[in-house]
C-alpha positions in Angstrom: -34.1 110.2 -62.1 -37.7 110.6 -63.0 -40.5 108.4 -61.6 -40.9 106.6 -65.0 -37.2 105.7 -65.0 -37.4 104.4 -61.5 -40.4 102.2 -62.3 -38.7 100.9 -65.4 -35.5 100.1 -63.4 -37.7 98.4 -60.7 -39.4 96.3 -63.4 -36.1 95.2 -64.9 -34.6 94.3 -61.5 -37.8 92.3 -60.8 -37.6 90.5 -64.1 -33.9 89.5 -63.4 -34.8 88.2 -60.0 -37.7 86.1 -61.4 -35.4 84.6 -64.0 -32.8 83.8 -61.4 -35.4 82.2 -59.2 -36.8 80.2 -62.1 -33.3 78.9 -63.0 -32.7 77.9 -59.4 -36.0 76.1 -59.3 -35.2 74.3 -62.5 -31.9 73.1 -61.1 -33.6 71.8 -57.9 -36.2 70.0 -59.9 -33.6 68.4 -62.2 -31.6 67.3 -59.1 -34.7 65.9 -57.5 -35.6 64.1 -60.7 -32.1 62.5 -60.9 -32.3 61.3 -57.4 -35.8 60.0 -57.9 -34.8 58.1 -61.0 -31.8 56.7 -59.3 -33.6 55.4 -56.3 -37.1 54.5 -57.4 -37.4 54.0 -61.1 -34.9 51.1 -61.4 -36.7 49.3 -58.5 -40.0 49.6 -60.4 -38.6 47.5 -63.2 -37.8 44.3 -61.4 -35.5 41.9 -63.4 -35.5 38.2 -62.8 -32.0 36.7 -62.9 -31.2 34.0 -65.3 -31.8 30.6 -63.7 -28.8 29.2 -65.6 -26.7 31.6 -63.5 -28.4 31.5 -60.1 -29.0 27.7 -60.2 -25.7 26.7 -61.5 -23.2 24.5 -59.7 -20.8 27.4 -59.5 -23.5 29.6 -57.8 -24.1 26.8 -55.2 -20.4 26.5 -54.6 -20.1 30.3 -54.1 -22.9 30.1 -51.6 -21.2 27.3 -49.6 -18.0 29.3 -49.7 -19.7 32.4 -48.4 -21.2 30.5 -45.5 -17.8 29.0 -44.7 -16.0 32.4 -44.7 -18.7 34.0 -42.6 -18.8 31.1 -40.2 -15.0 31.1 -40.0 -14.9 34.8 -39.1 -17.5 34.3 -36.3 -15.4 31.3 -35.0 -12.3 33.5 -34.9 -14.3 36.1 -32.8 -15.3 33.3 -30.4 -11.8 32.0 -30.1 -10.5 35.5 -29.3 -13.2 36.0 -26.7 -12.5 32.6 -25.1 -8.8 33.4 -24.9 -9.5 36.8 -23.3 -11.8 35.1 -20.8 -9.4 32.3 -20.0 -6.4 34.6 -19.6 -8.5 37.2 -17.7 -7.7 39.9 -20.3 -9.9 42.9 -21.0 -10.7 44.5 -24.3 -9.6 47.9 -23.2 -6.1 47.7 -24.6 -7.3 46.8 -28.1 -10.2 49.3 -28.3 -10.4 52.5 -30.2 -9.6 55.5 -27.9 -10.5 58.7 -29.7 -7.6 61.1 -30.4 -5.1 59.0 -28.4 -2.1 57.5 -30.2 -2.4 54.2 -28.4 -6.0 54.1 -29.6 -5.0 53.8 -33.2 -4.4 50.1 -32.7 -8.1 49.8 -32.1 -8.9 50.7 -35.7 -7.4 47.3 -36.6 -8.2 45.2 -33.6 -11.4 46.7 -32.0 -13.8 44.7 -34.2 -12.2 41.5 -33.0 -12.8 42.0 -29.3 -16.0 42.3 -27.3 -17.1 43.5 -23.9 -18.3 40.1 -22.7 -20.1 37.1 -24.1 -23.4 38.9 -24.3 -21.9 41.5 -26.6 -20.4 38.8 -28.8 -23.7 36.7 -28.9 -25.6 39.8 -30.1 -23.2 40.2 -33.0 -22.6 36.6 -34.0 -25.8 35.6 -35.8 -26.1 38.9 -37.7 -22.5 38.6 -38.8 -23.2 35.1 -40.1 -26.3 36.0 -42.0 -25.1 39.4 -43.3 -21.7 38.1 -44.1 -23.1 35.2 -46.1 -25.5 37.5 -48.0 -22.8 40.0 -48.8 -20.2 37.5 -50.0 -22.8 35.5 -52.1 -24.8 38.3 -53.7 -22.0 40.9 -54.1 -18.7 39.1 -54.4 -17.0 41.8 -56.4 -18.3 44.6 -54.2 -17.2 42.7 -51.1 -13.6 43.3 -51.9 -14.2 47.0 -51.3 -17.1 47.0 -48.8 -15.7 44.7 -46.2 -12.4 46.5 -45.7 -14.2 49.8 -45.7 -16.8 48.8 -43.0 -14.1 47.1 -41.0 -11.6 50.0 -40.9 -13.7 53.0 -41.7 -15.9 53.2 -38.6 -12.8 52.9 -36.3 -11.0 55.7 -38.1 -14.1 57.9 -37.8 -14.5 57.1 -34.2 -10.9 57.9 -33.5 -11.3 61.3 -35.1 -14.7 62.4 -33.9 -16.2 60.2 -31.2 -16.4 60.9 -27.5 -13.8 59.5 -25.1 -13.7 55.9 -23.9 -13.0 52.5 -25.3 -15.0 51.5 -28.4 -14.9 47.8 -29.1 -16.9 45.1 -30.9 -17.9 44.1 -34.4 -21.2 46.0 -34.4 -19.7 48.4 -36.9 -19.5 45.5 -39.4 -23.1 44.7 -38.7 -24.4 48.2 -39.3 -22.2 48.6 -42.4 -23.5 45.4 -44.0 -27.1 46.1 -43.1 -26.9 49.5 -44.6 -25.2 48.3 -47.8 -27.6 45.3 -48.4 -30.7 47.4 -47.6 -29.8 50.4 -49.9 -28.4 48.1 -52.7 -31.8 46.4 -52.8 -33.6 49.7 -53.2 -31.6 50.9 -56.1 -31.0 47.7 -58.1 -33.3 45.9 -60.5 -32.2 42.5 -59.3 -35.0 40.5 -57.6 -32.5 38.8 -55.3 -31.2 42.1 -54.1 -34.7 43.4 -53.4 -35.6 40.2 -51.5 -32.4 40.4 -49.4 -33.1 44.1 -48.7 -36.6 43.3 -47.5 -35.3 40.5 -45.3 -32.7 42.7 -43.7 -35.3 45.3 -43.1 -37.5 42.8 -41.4 -34.8 41.1 -39.3 -32.7 44.1 -38.4 -34.8 47.2 -38.9 -34.8 48.0 -35.2 -31.0 48.6 -35.4 -31.8 52.1 -36.7 -32.1 53.2 -33.0 -28.5 52.2 -32.5 -27.3 55.2 -34.5 -28.8 57.6 -31.9 -27.1 58.5 -28.6 -29.8 56.8 -26.5 -28.0 54.1 -24.5 -24.9 55.6 -22.7 -22.5 52.6 -23.0 -23.3 51.9 -26.7 -20.9 53.3 -29.3 -23.5 55.0 -31.5 -20.7 56.8 -33.3 -19.4 53.5 -34.6 -22.9 52.5 -35.8 -23.6 55.8 -37.5 -20.2 55.9 -39.3 -20.6 52.3 -40.5 -24.2 52.9 -41.7 -23.1 56.0 -43.7 -20.2 54.1 -45.2 -22.5 51.3 -46.3 -25.0 53.7 -47.8 -22.4 55.6 -49.8 -20.8 52.4 -51.1 -24.1 50.9 -52.1 -24.8 53.9 -54.3 -21.2 54.1 -55.7 -21.0 50.3 -56.5 -24.6 49.9 -57.8 -23.3 48.7 -61.2 -21.2 45.9 -59.8 -22.5 42.3 -59.3 -25.5 42.6 -61.5 -26.5 39.1 -62.5 -27.5 38.3 -66.1 -31.1 38.9 -66.7 -33.5 36.2 -67.7 -34.5 36.5 -71.4 -37.9 35.4 -72.6 -38.6 33.7 -75.9 -40.5 36.7 -77.2 -37.5 38.9 -76.7 -35.4 36.6 -78.8 -38.0 36.7 -81.6 -38.0 40.5 -81.5 -34.3 40.5 -81.9 -34.5 38.1 -84.8 -37.2 40.2 -86.5 -35.1 43.4 -86.0 -32.1 41.6 -87.6 -34.1 40.6 -90.6 -35.4 44.1 -91.2 -31.8 45.4 -91.0 -30.7 42.9 -93.6 
């Protein structure tokens, strides 16, 4: 092969490599653009919910129902804790024990038992606030989110966590915080954005709980619940979108468009 042929072949190979690199860069840019539009662009166009919907008697009744359900769940946790204390029972038998068959019961019962009253007190108020917000703002999503953040972290802990007994409802707290926060970022609803900011202000420090910093804290439960909440917030972003408030000038534009069509 002559020198000219070698140079020509080298130029052709270089051109092919450049085209492949450009195509890969285009795919990355398109993927980045899709994520950017999903997360940021909708939040830039904040929509005001229709007051006839948010201020209706049905909406107020839904809020009262959400408070009652959240308060009832917290009351059940306190009743269980009082029974354990009165009967001198420990939470070990009902906790999640990773990769032990007896520990499978903990997937169902571990969120209901706590390692003492201090542990329960730390979870009670967040569960009341977050449970009310979840049930009121996202009633349809709650049917999928609540079972997922209740059972999912326990299953992940049983499969992947370190040994020991993992108990407590902190997985529910982290799952709800993650869902409400992320949902507020990717929705156009002003109420969702406000709840997201409130959750960030009140419980932003919980982010340290997903790291293996404190030895006796089940950071695996926190991390699994937070990831489940994040994924569900993106997957269910089109559910529970309240009707948007329409201004008078929008109705006039629709009337004008209808007249032109006729």
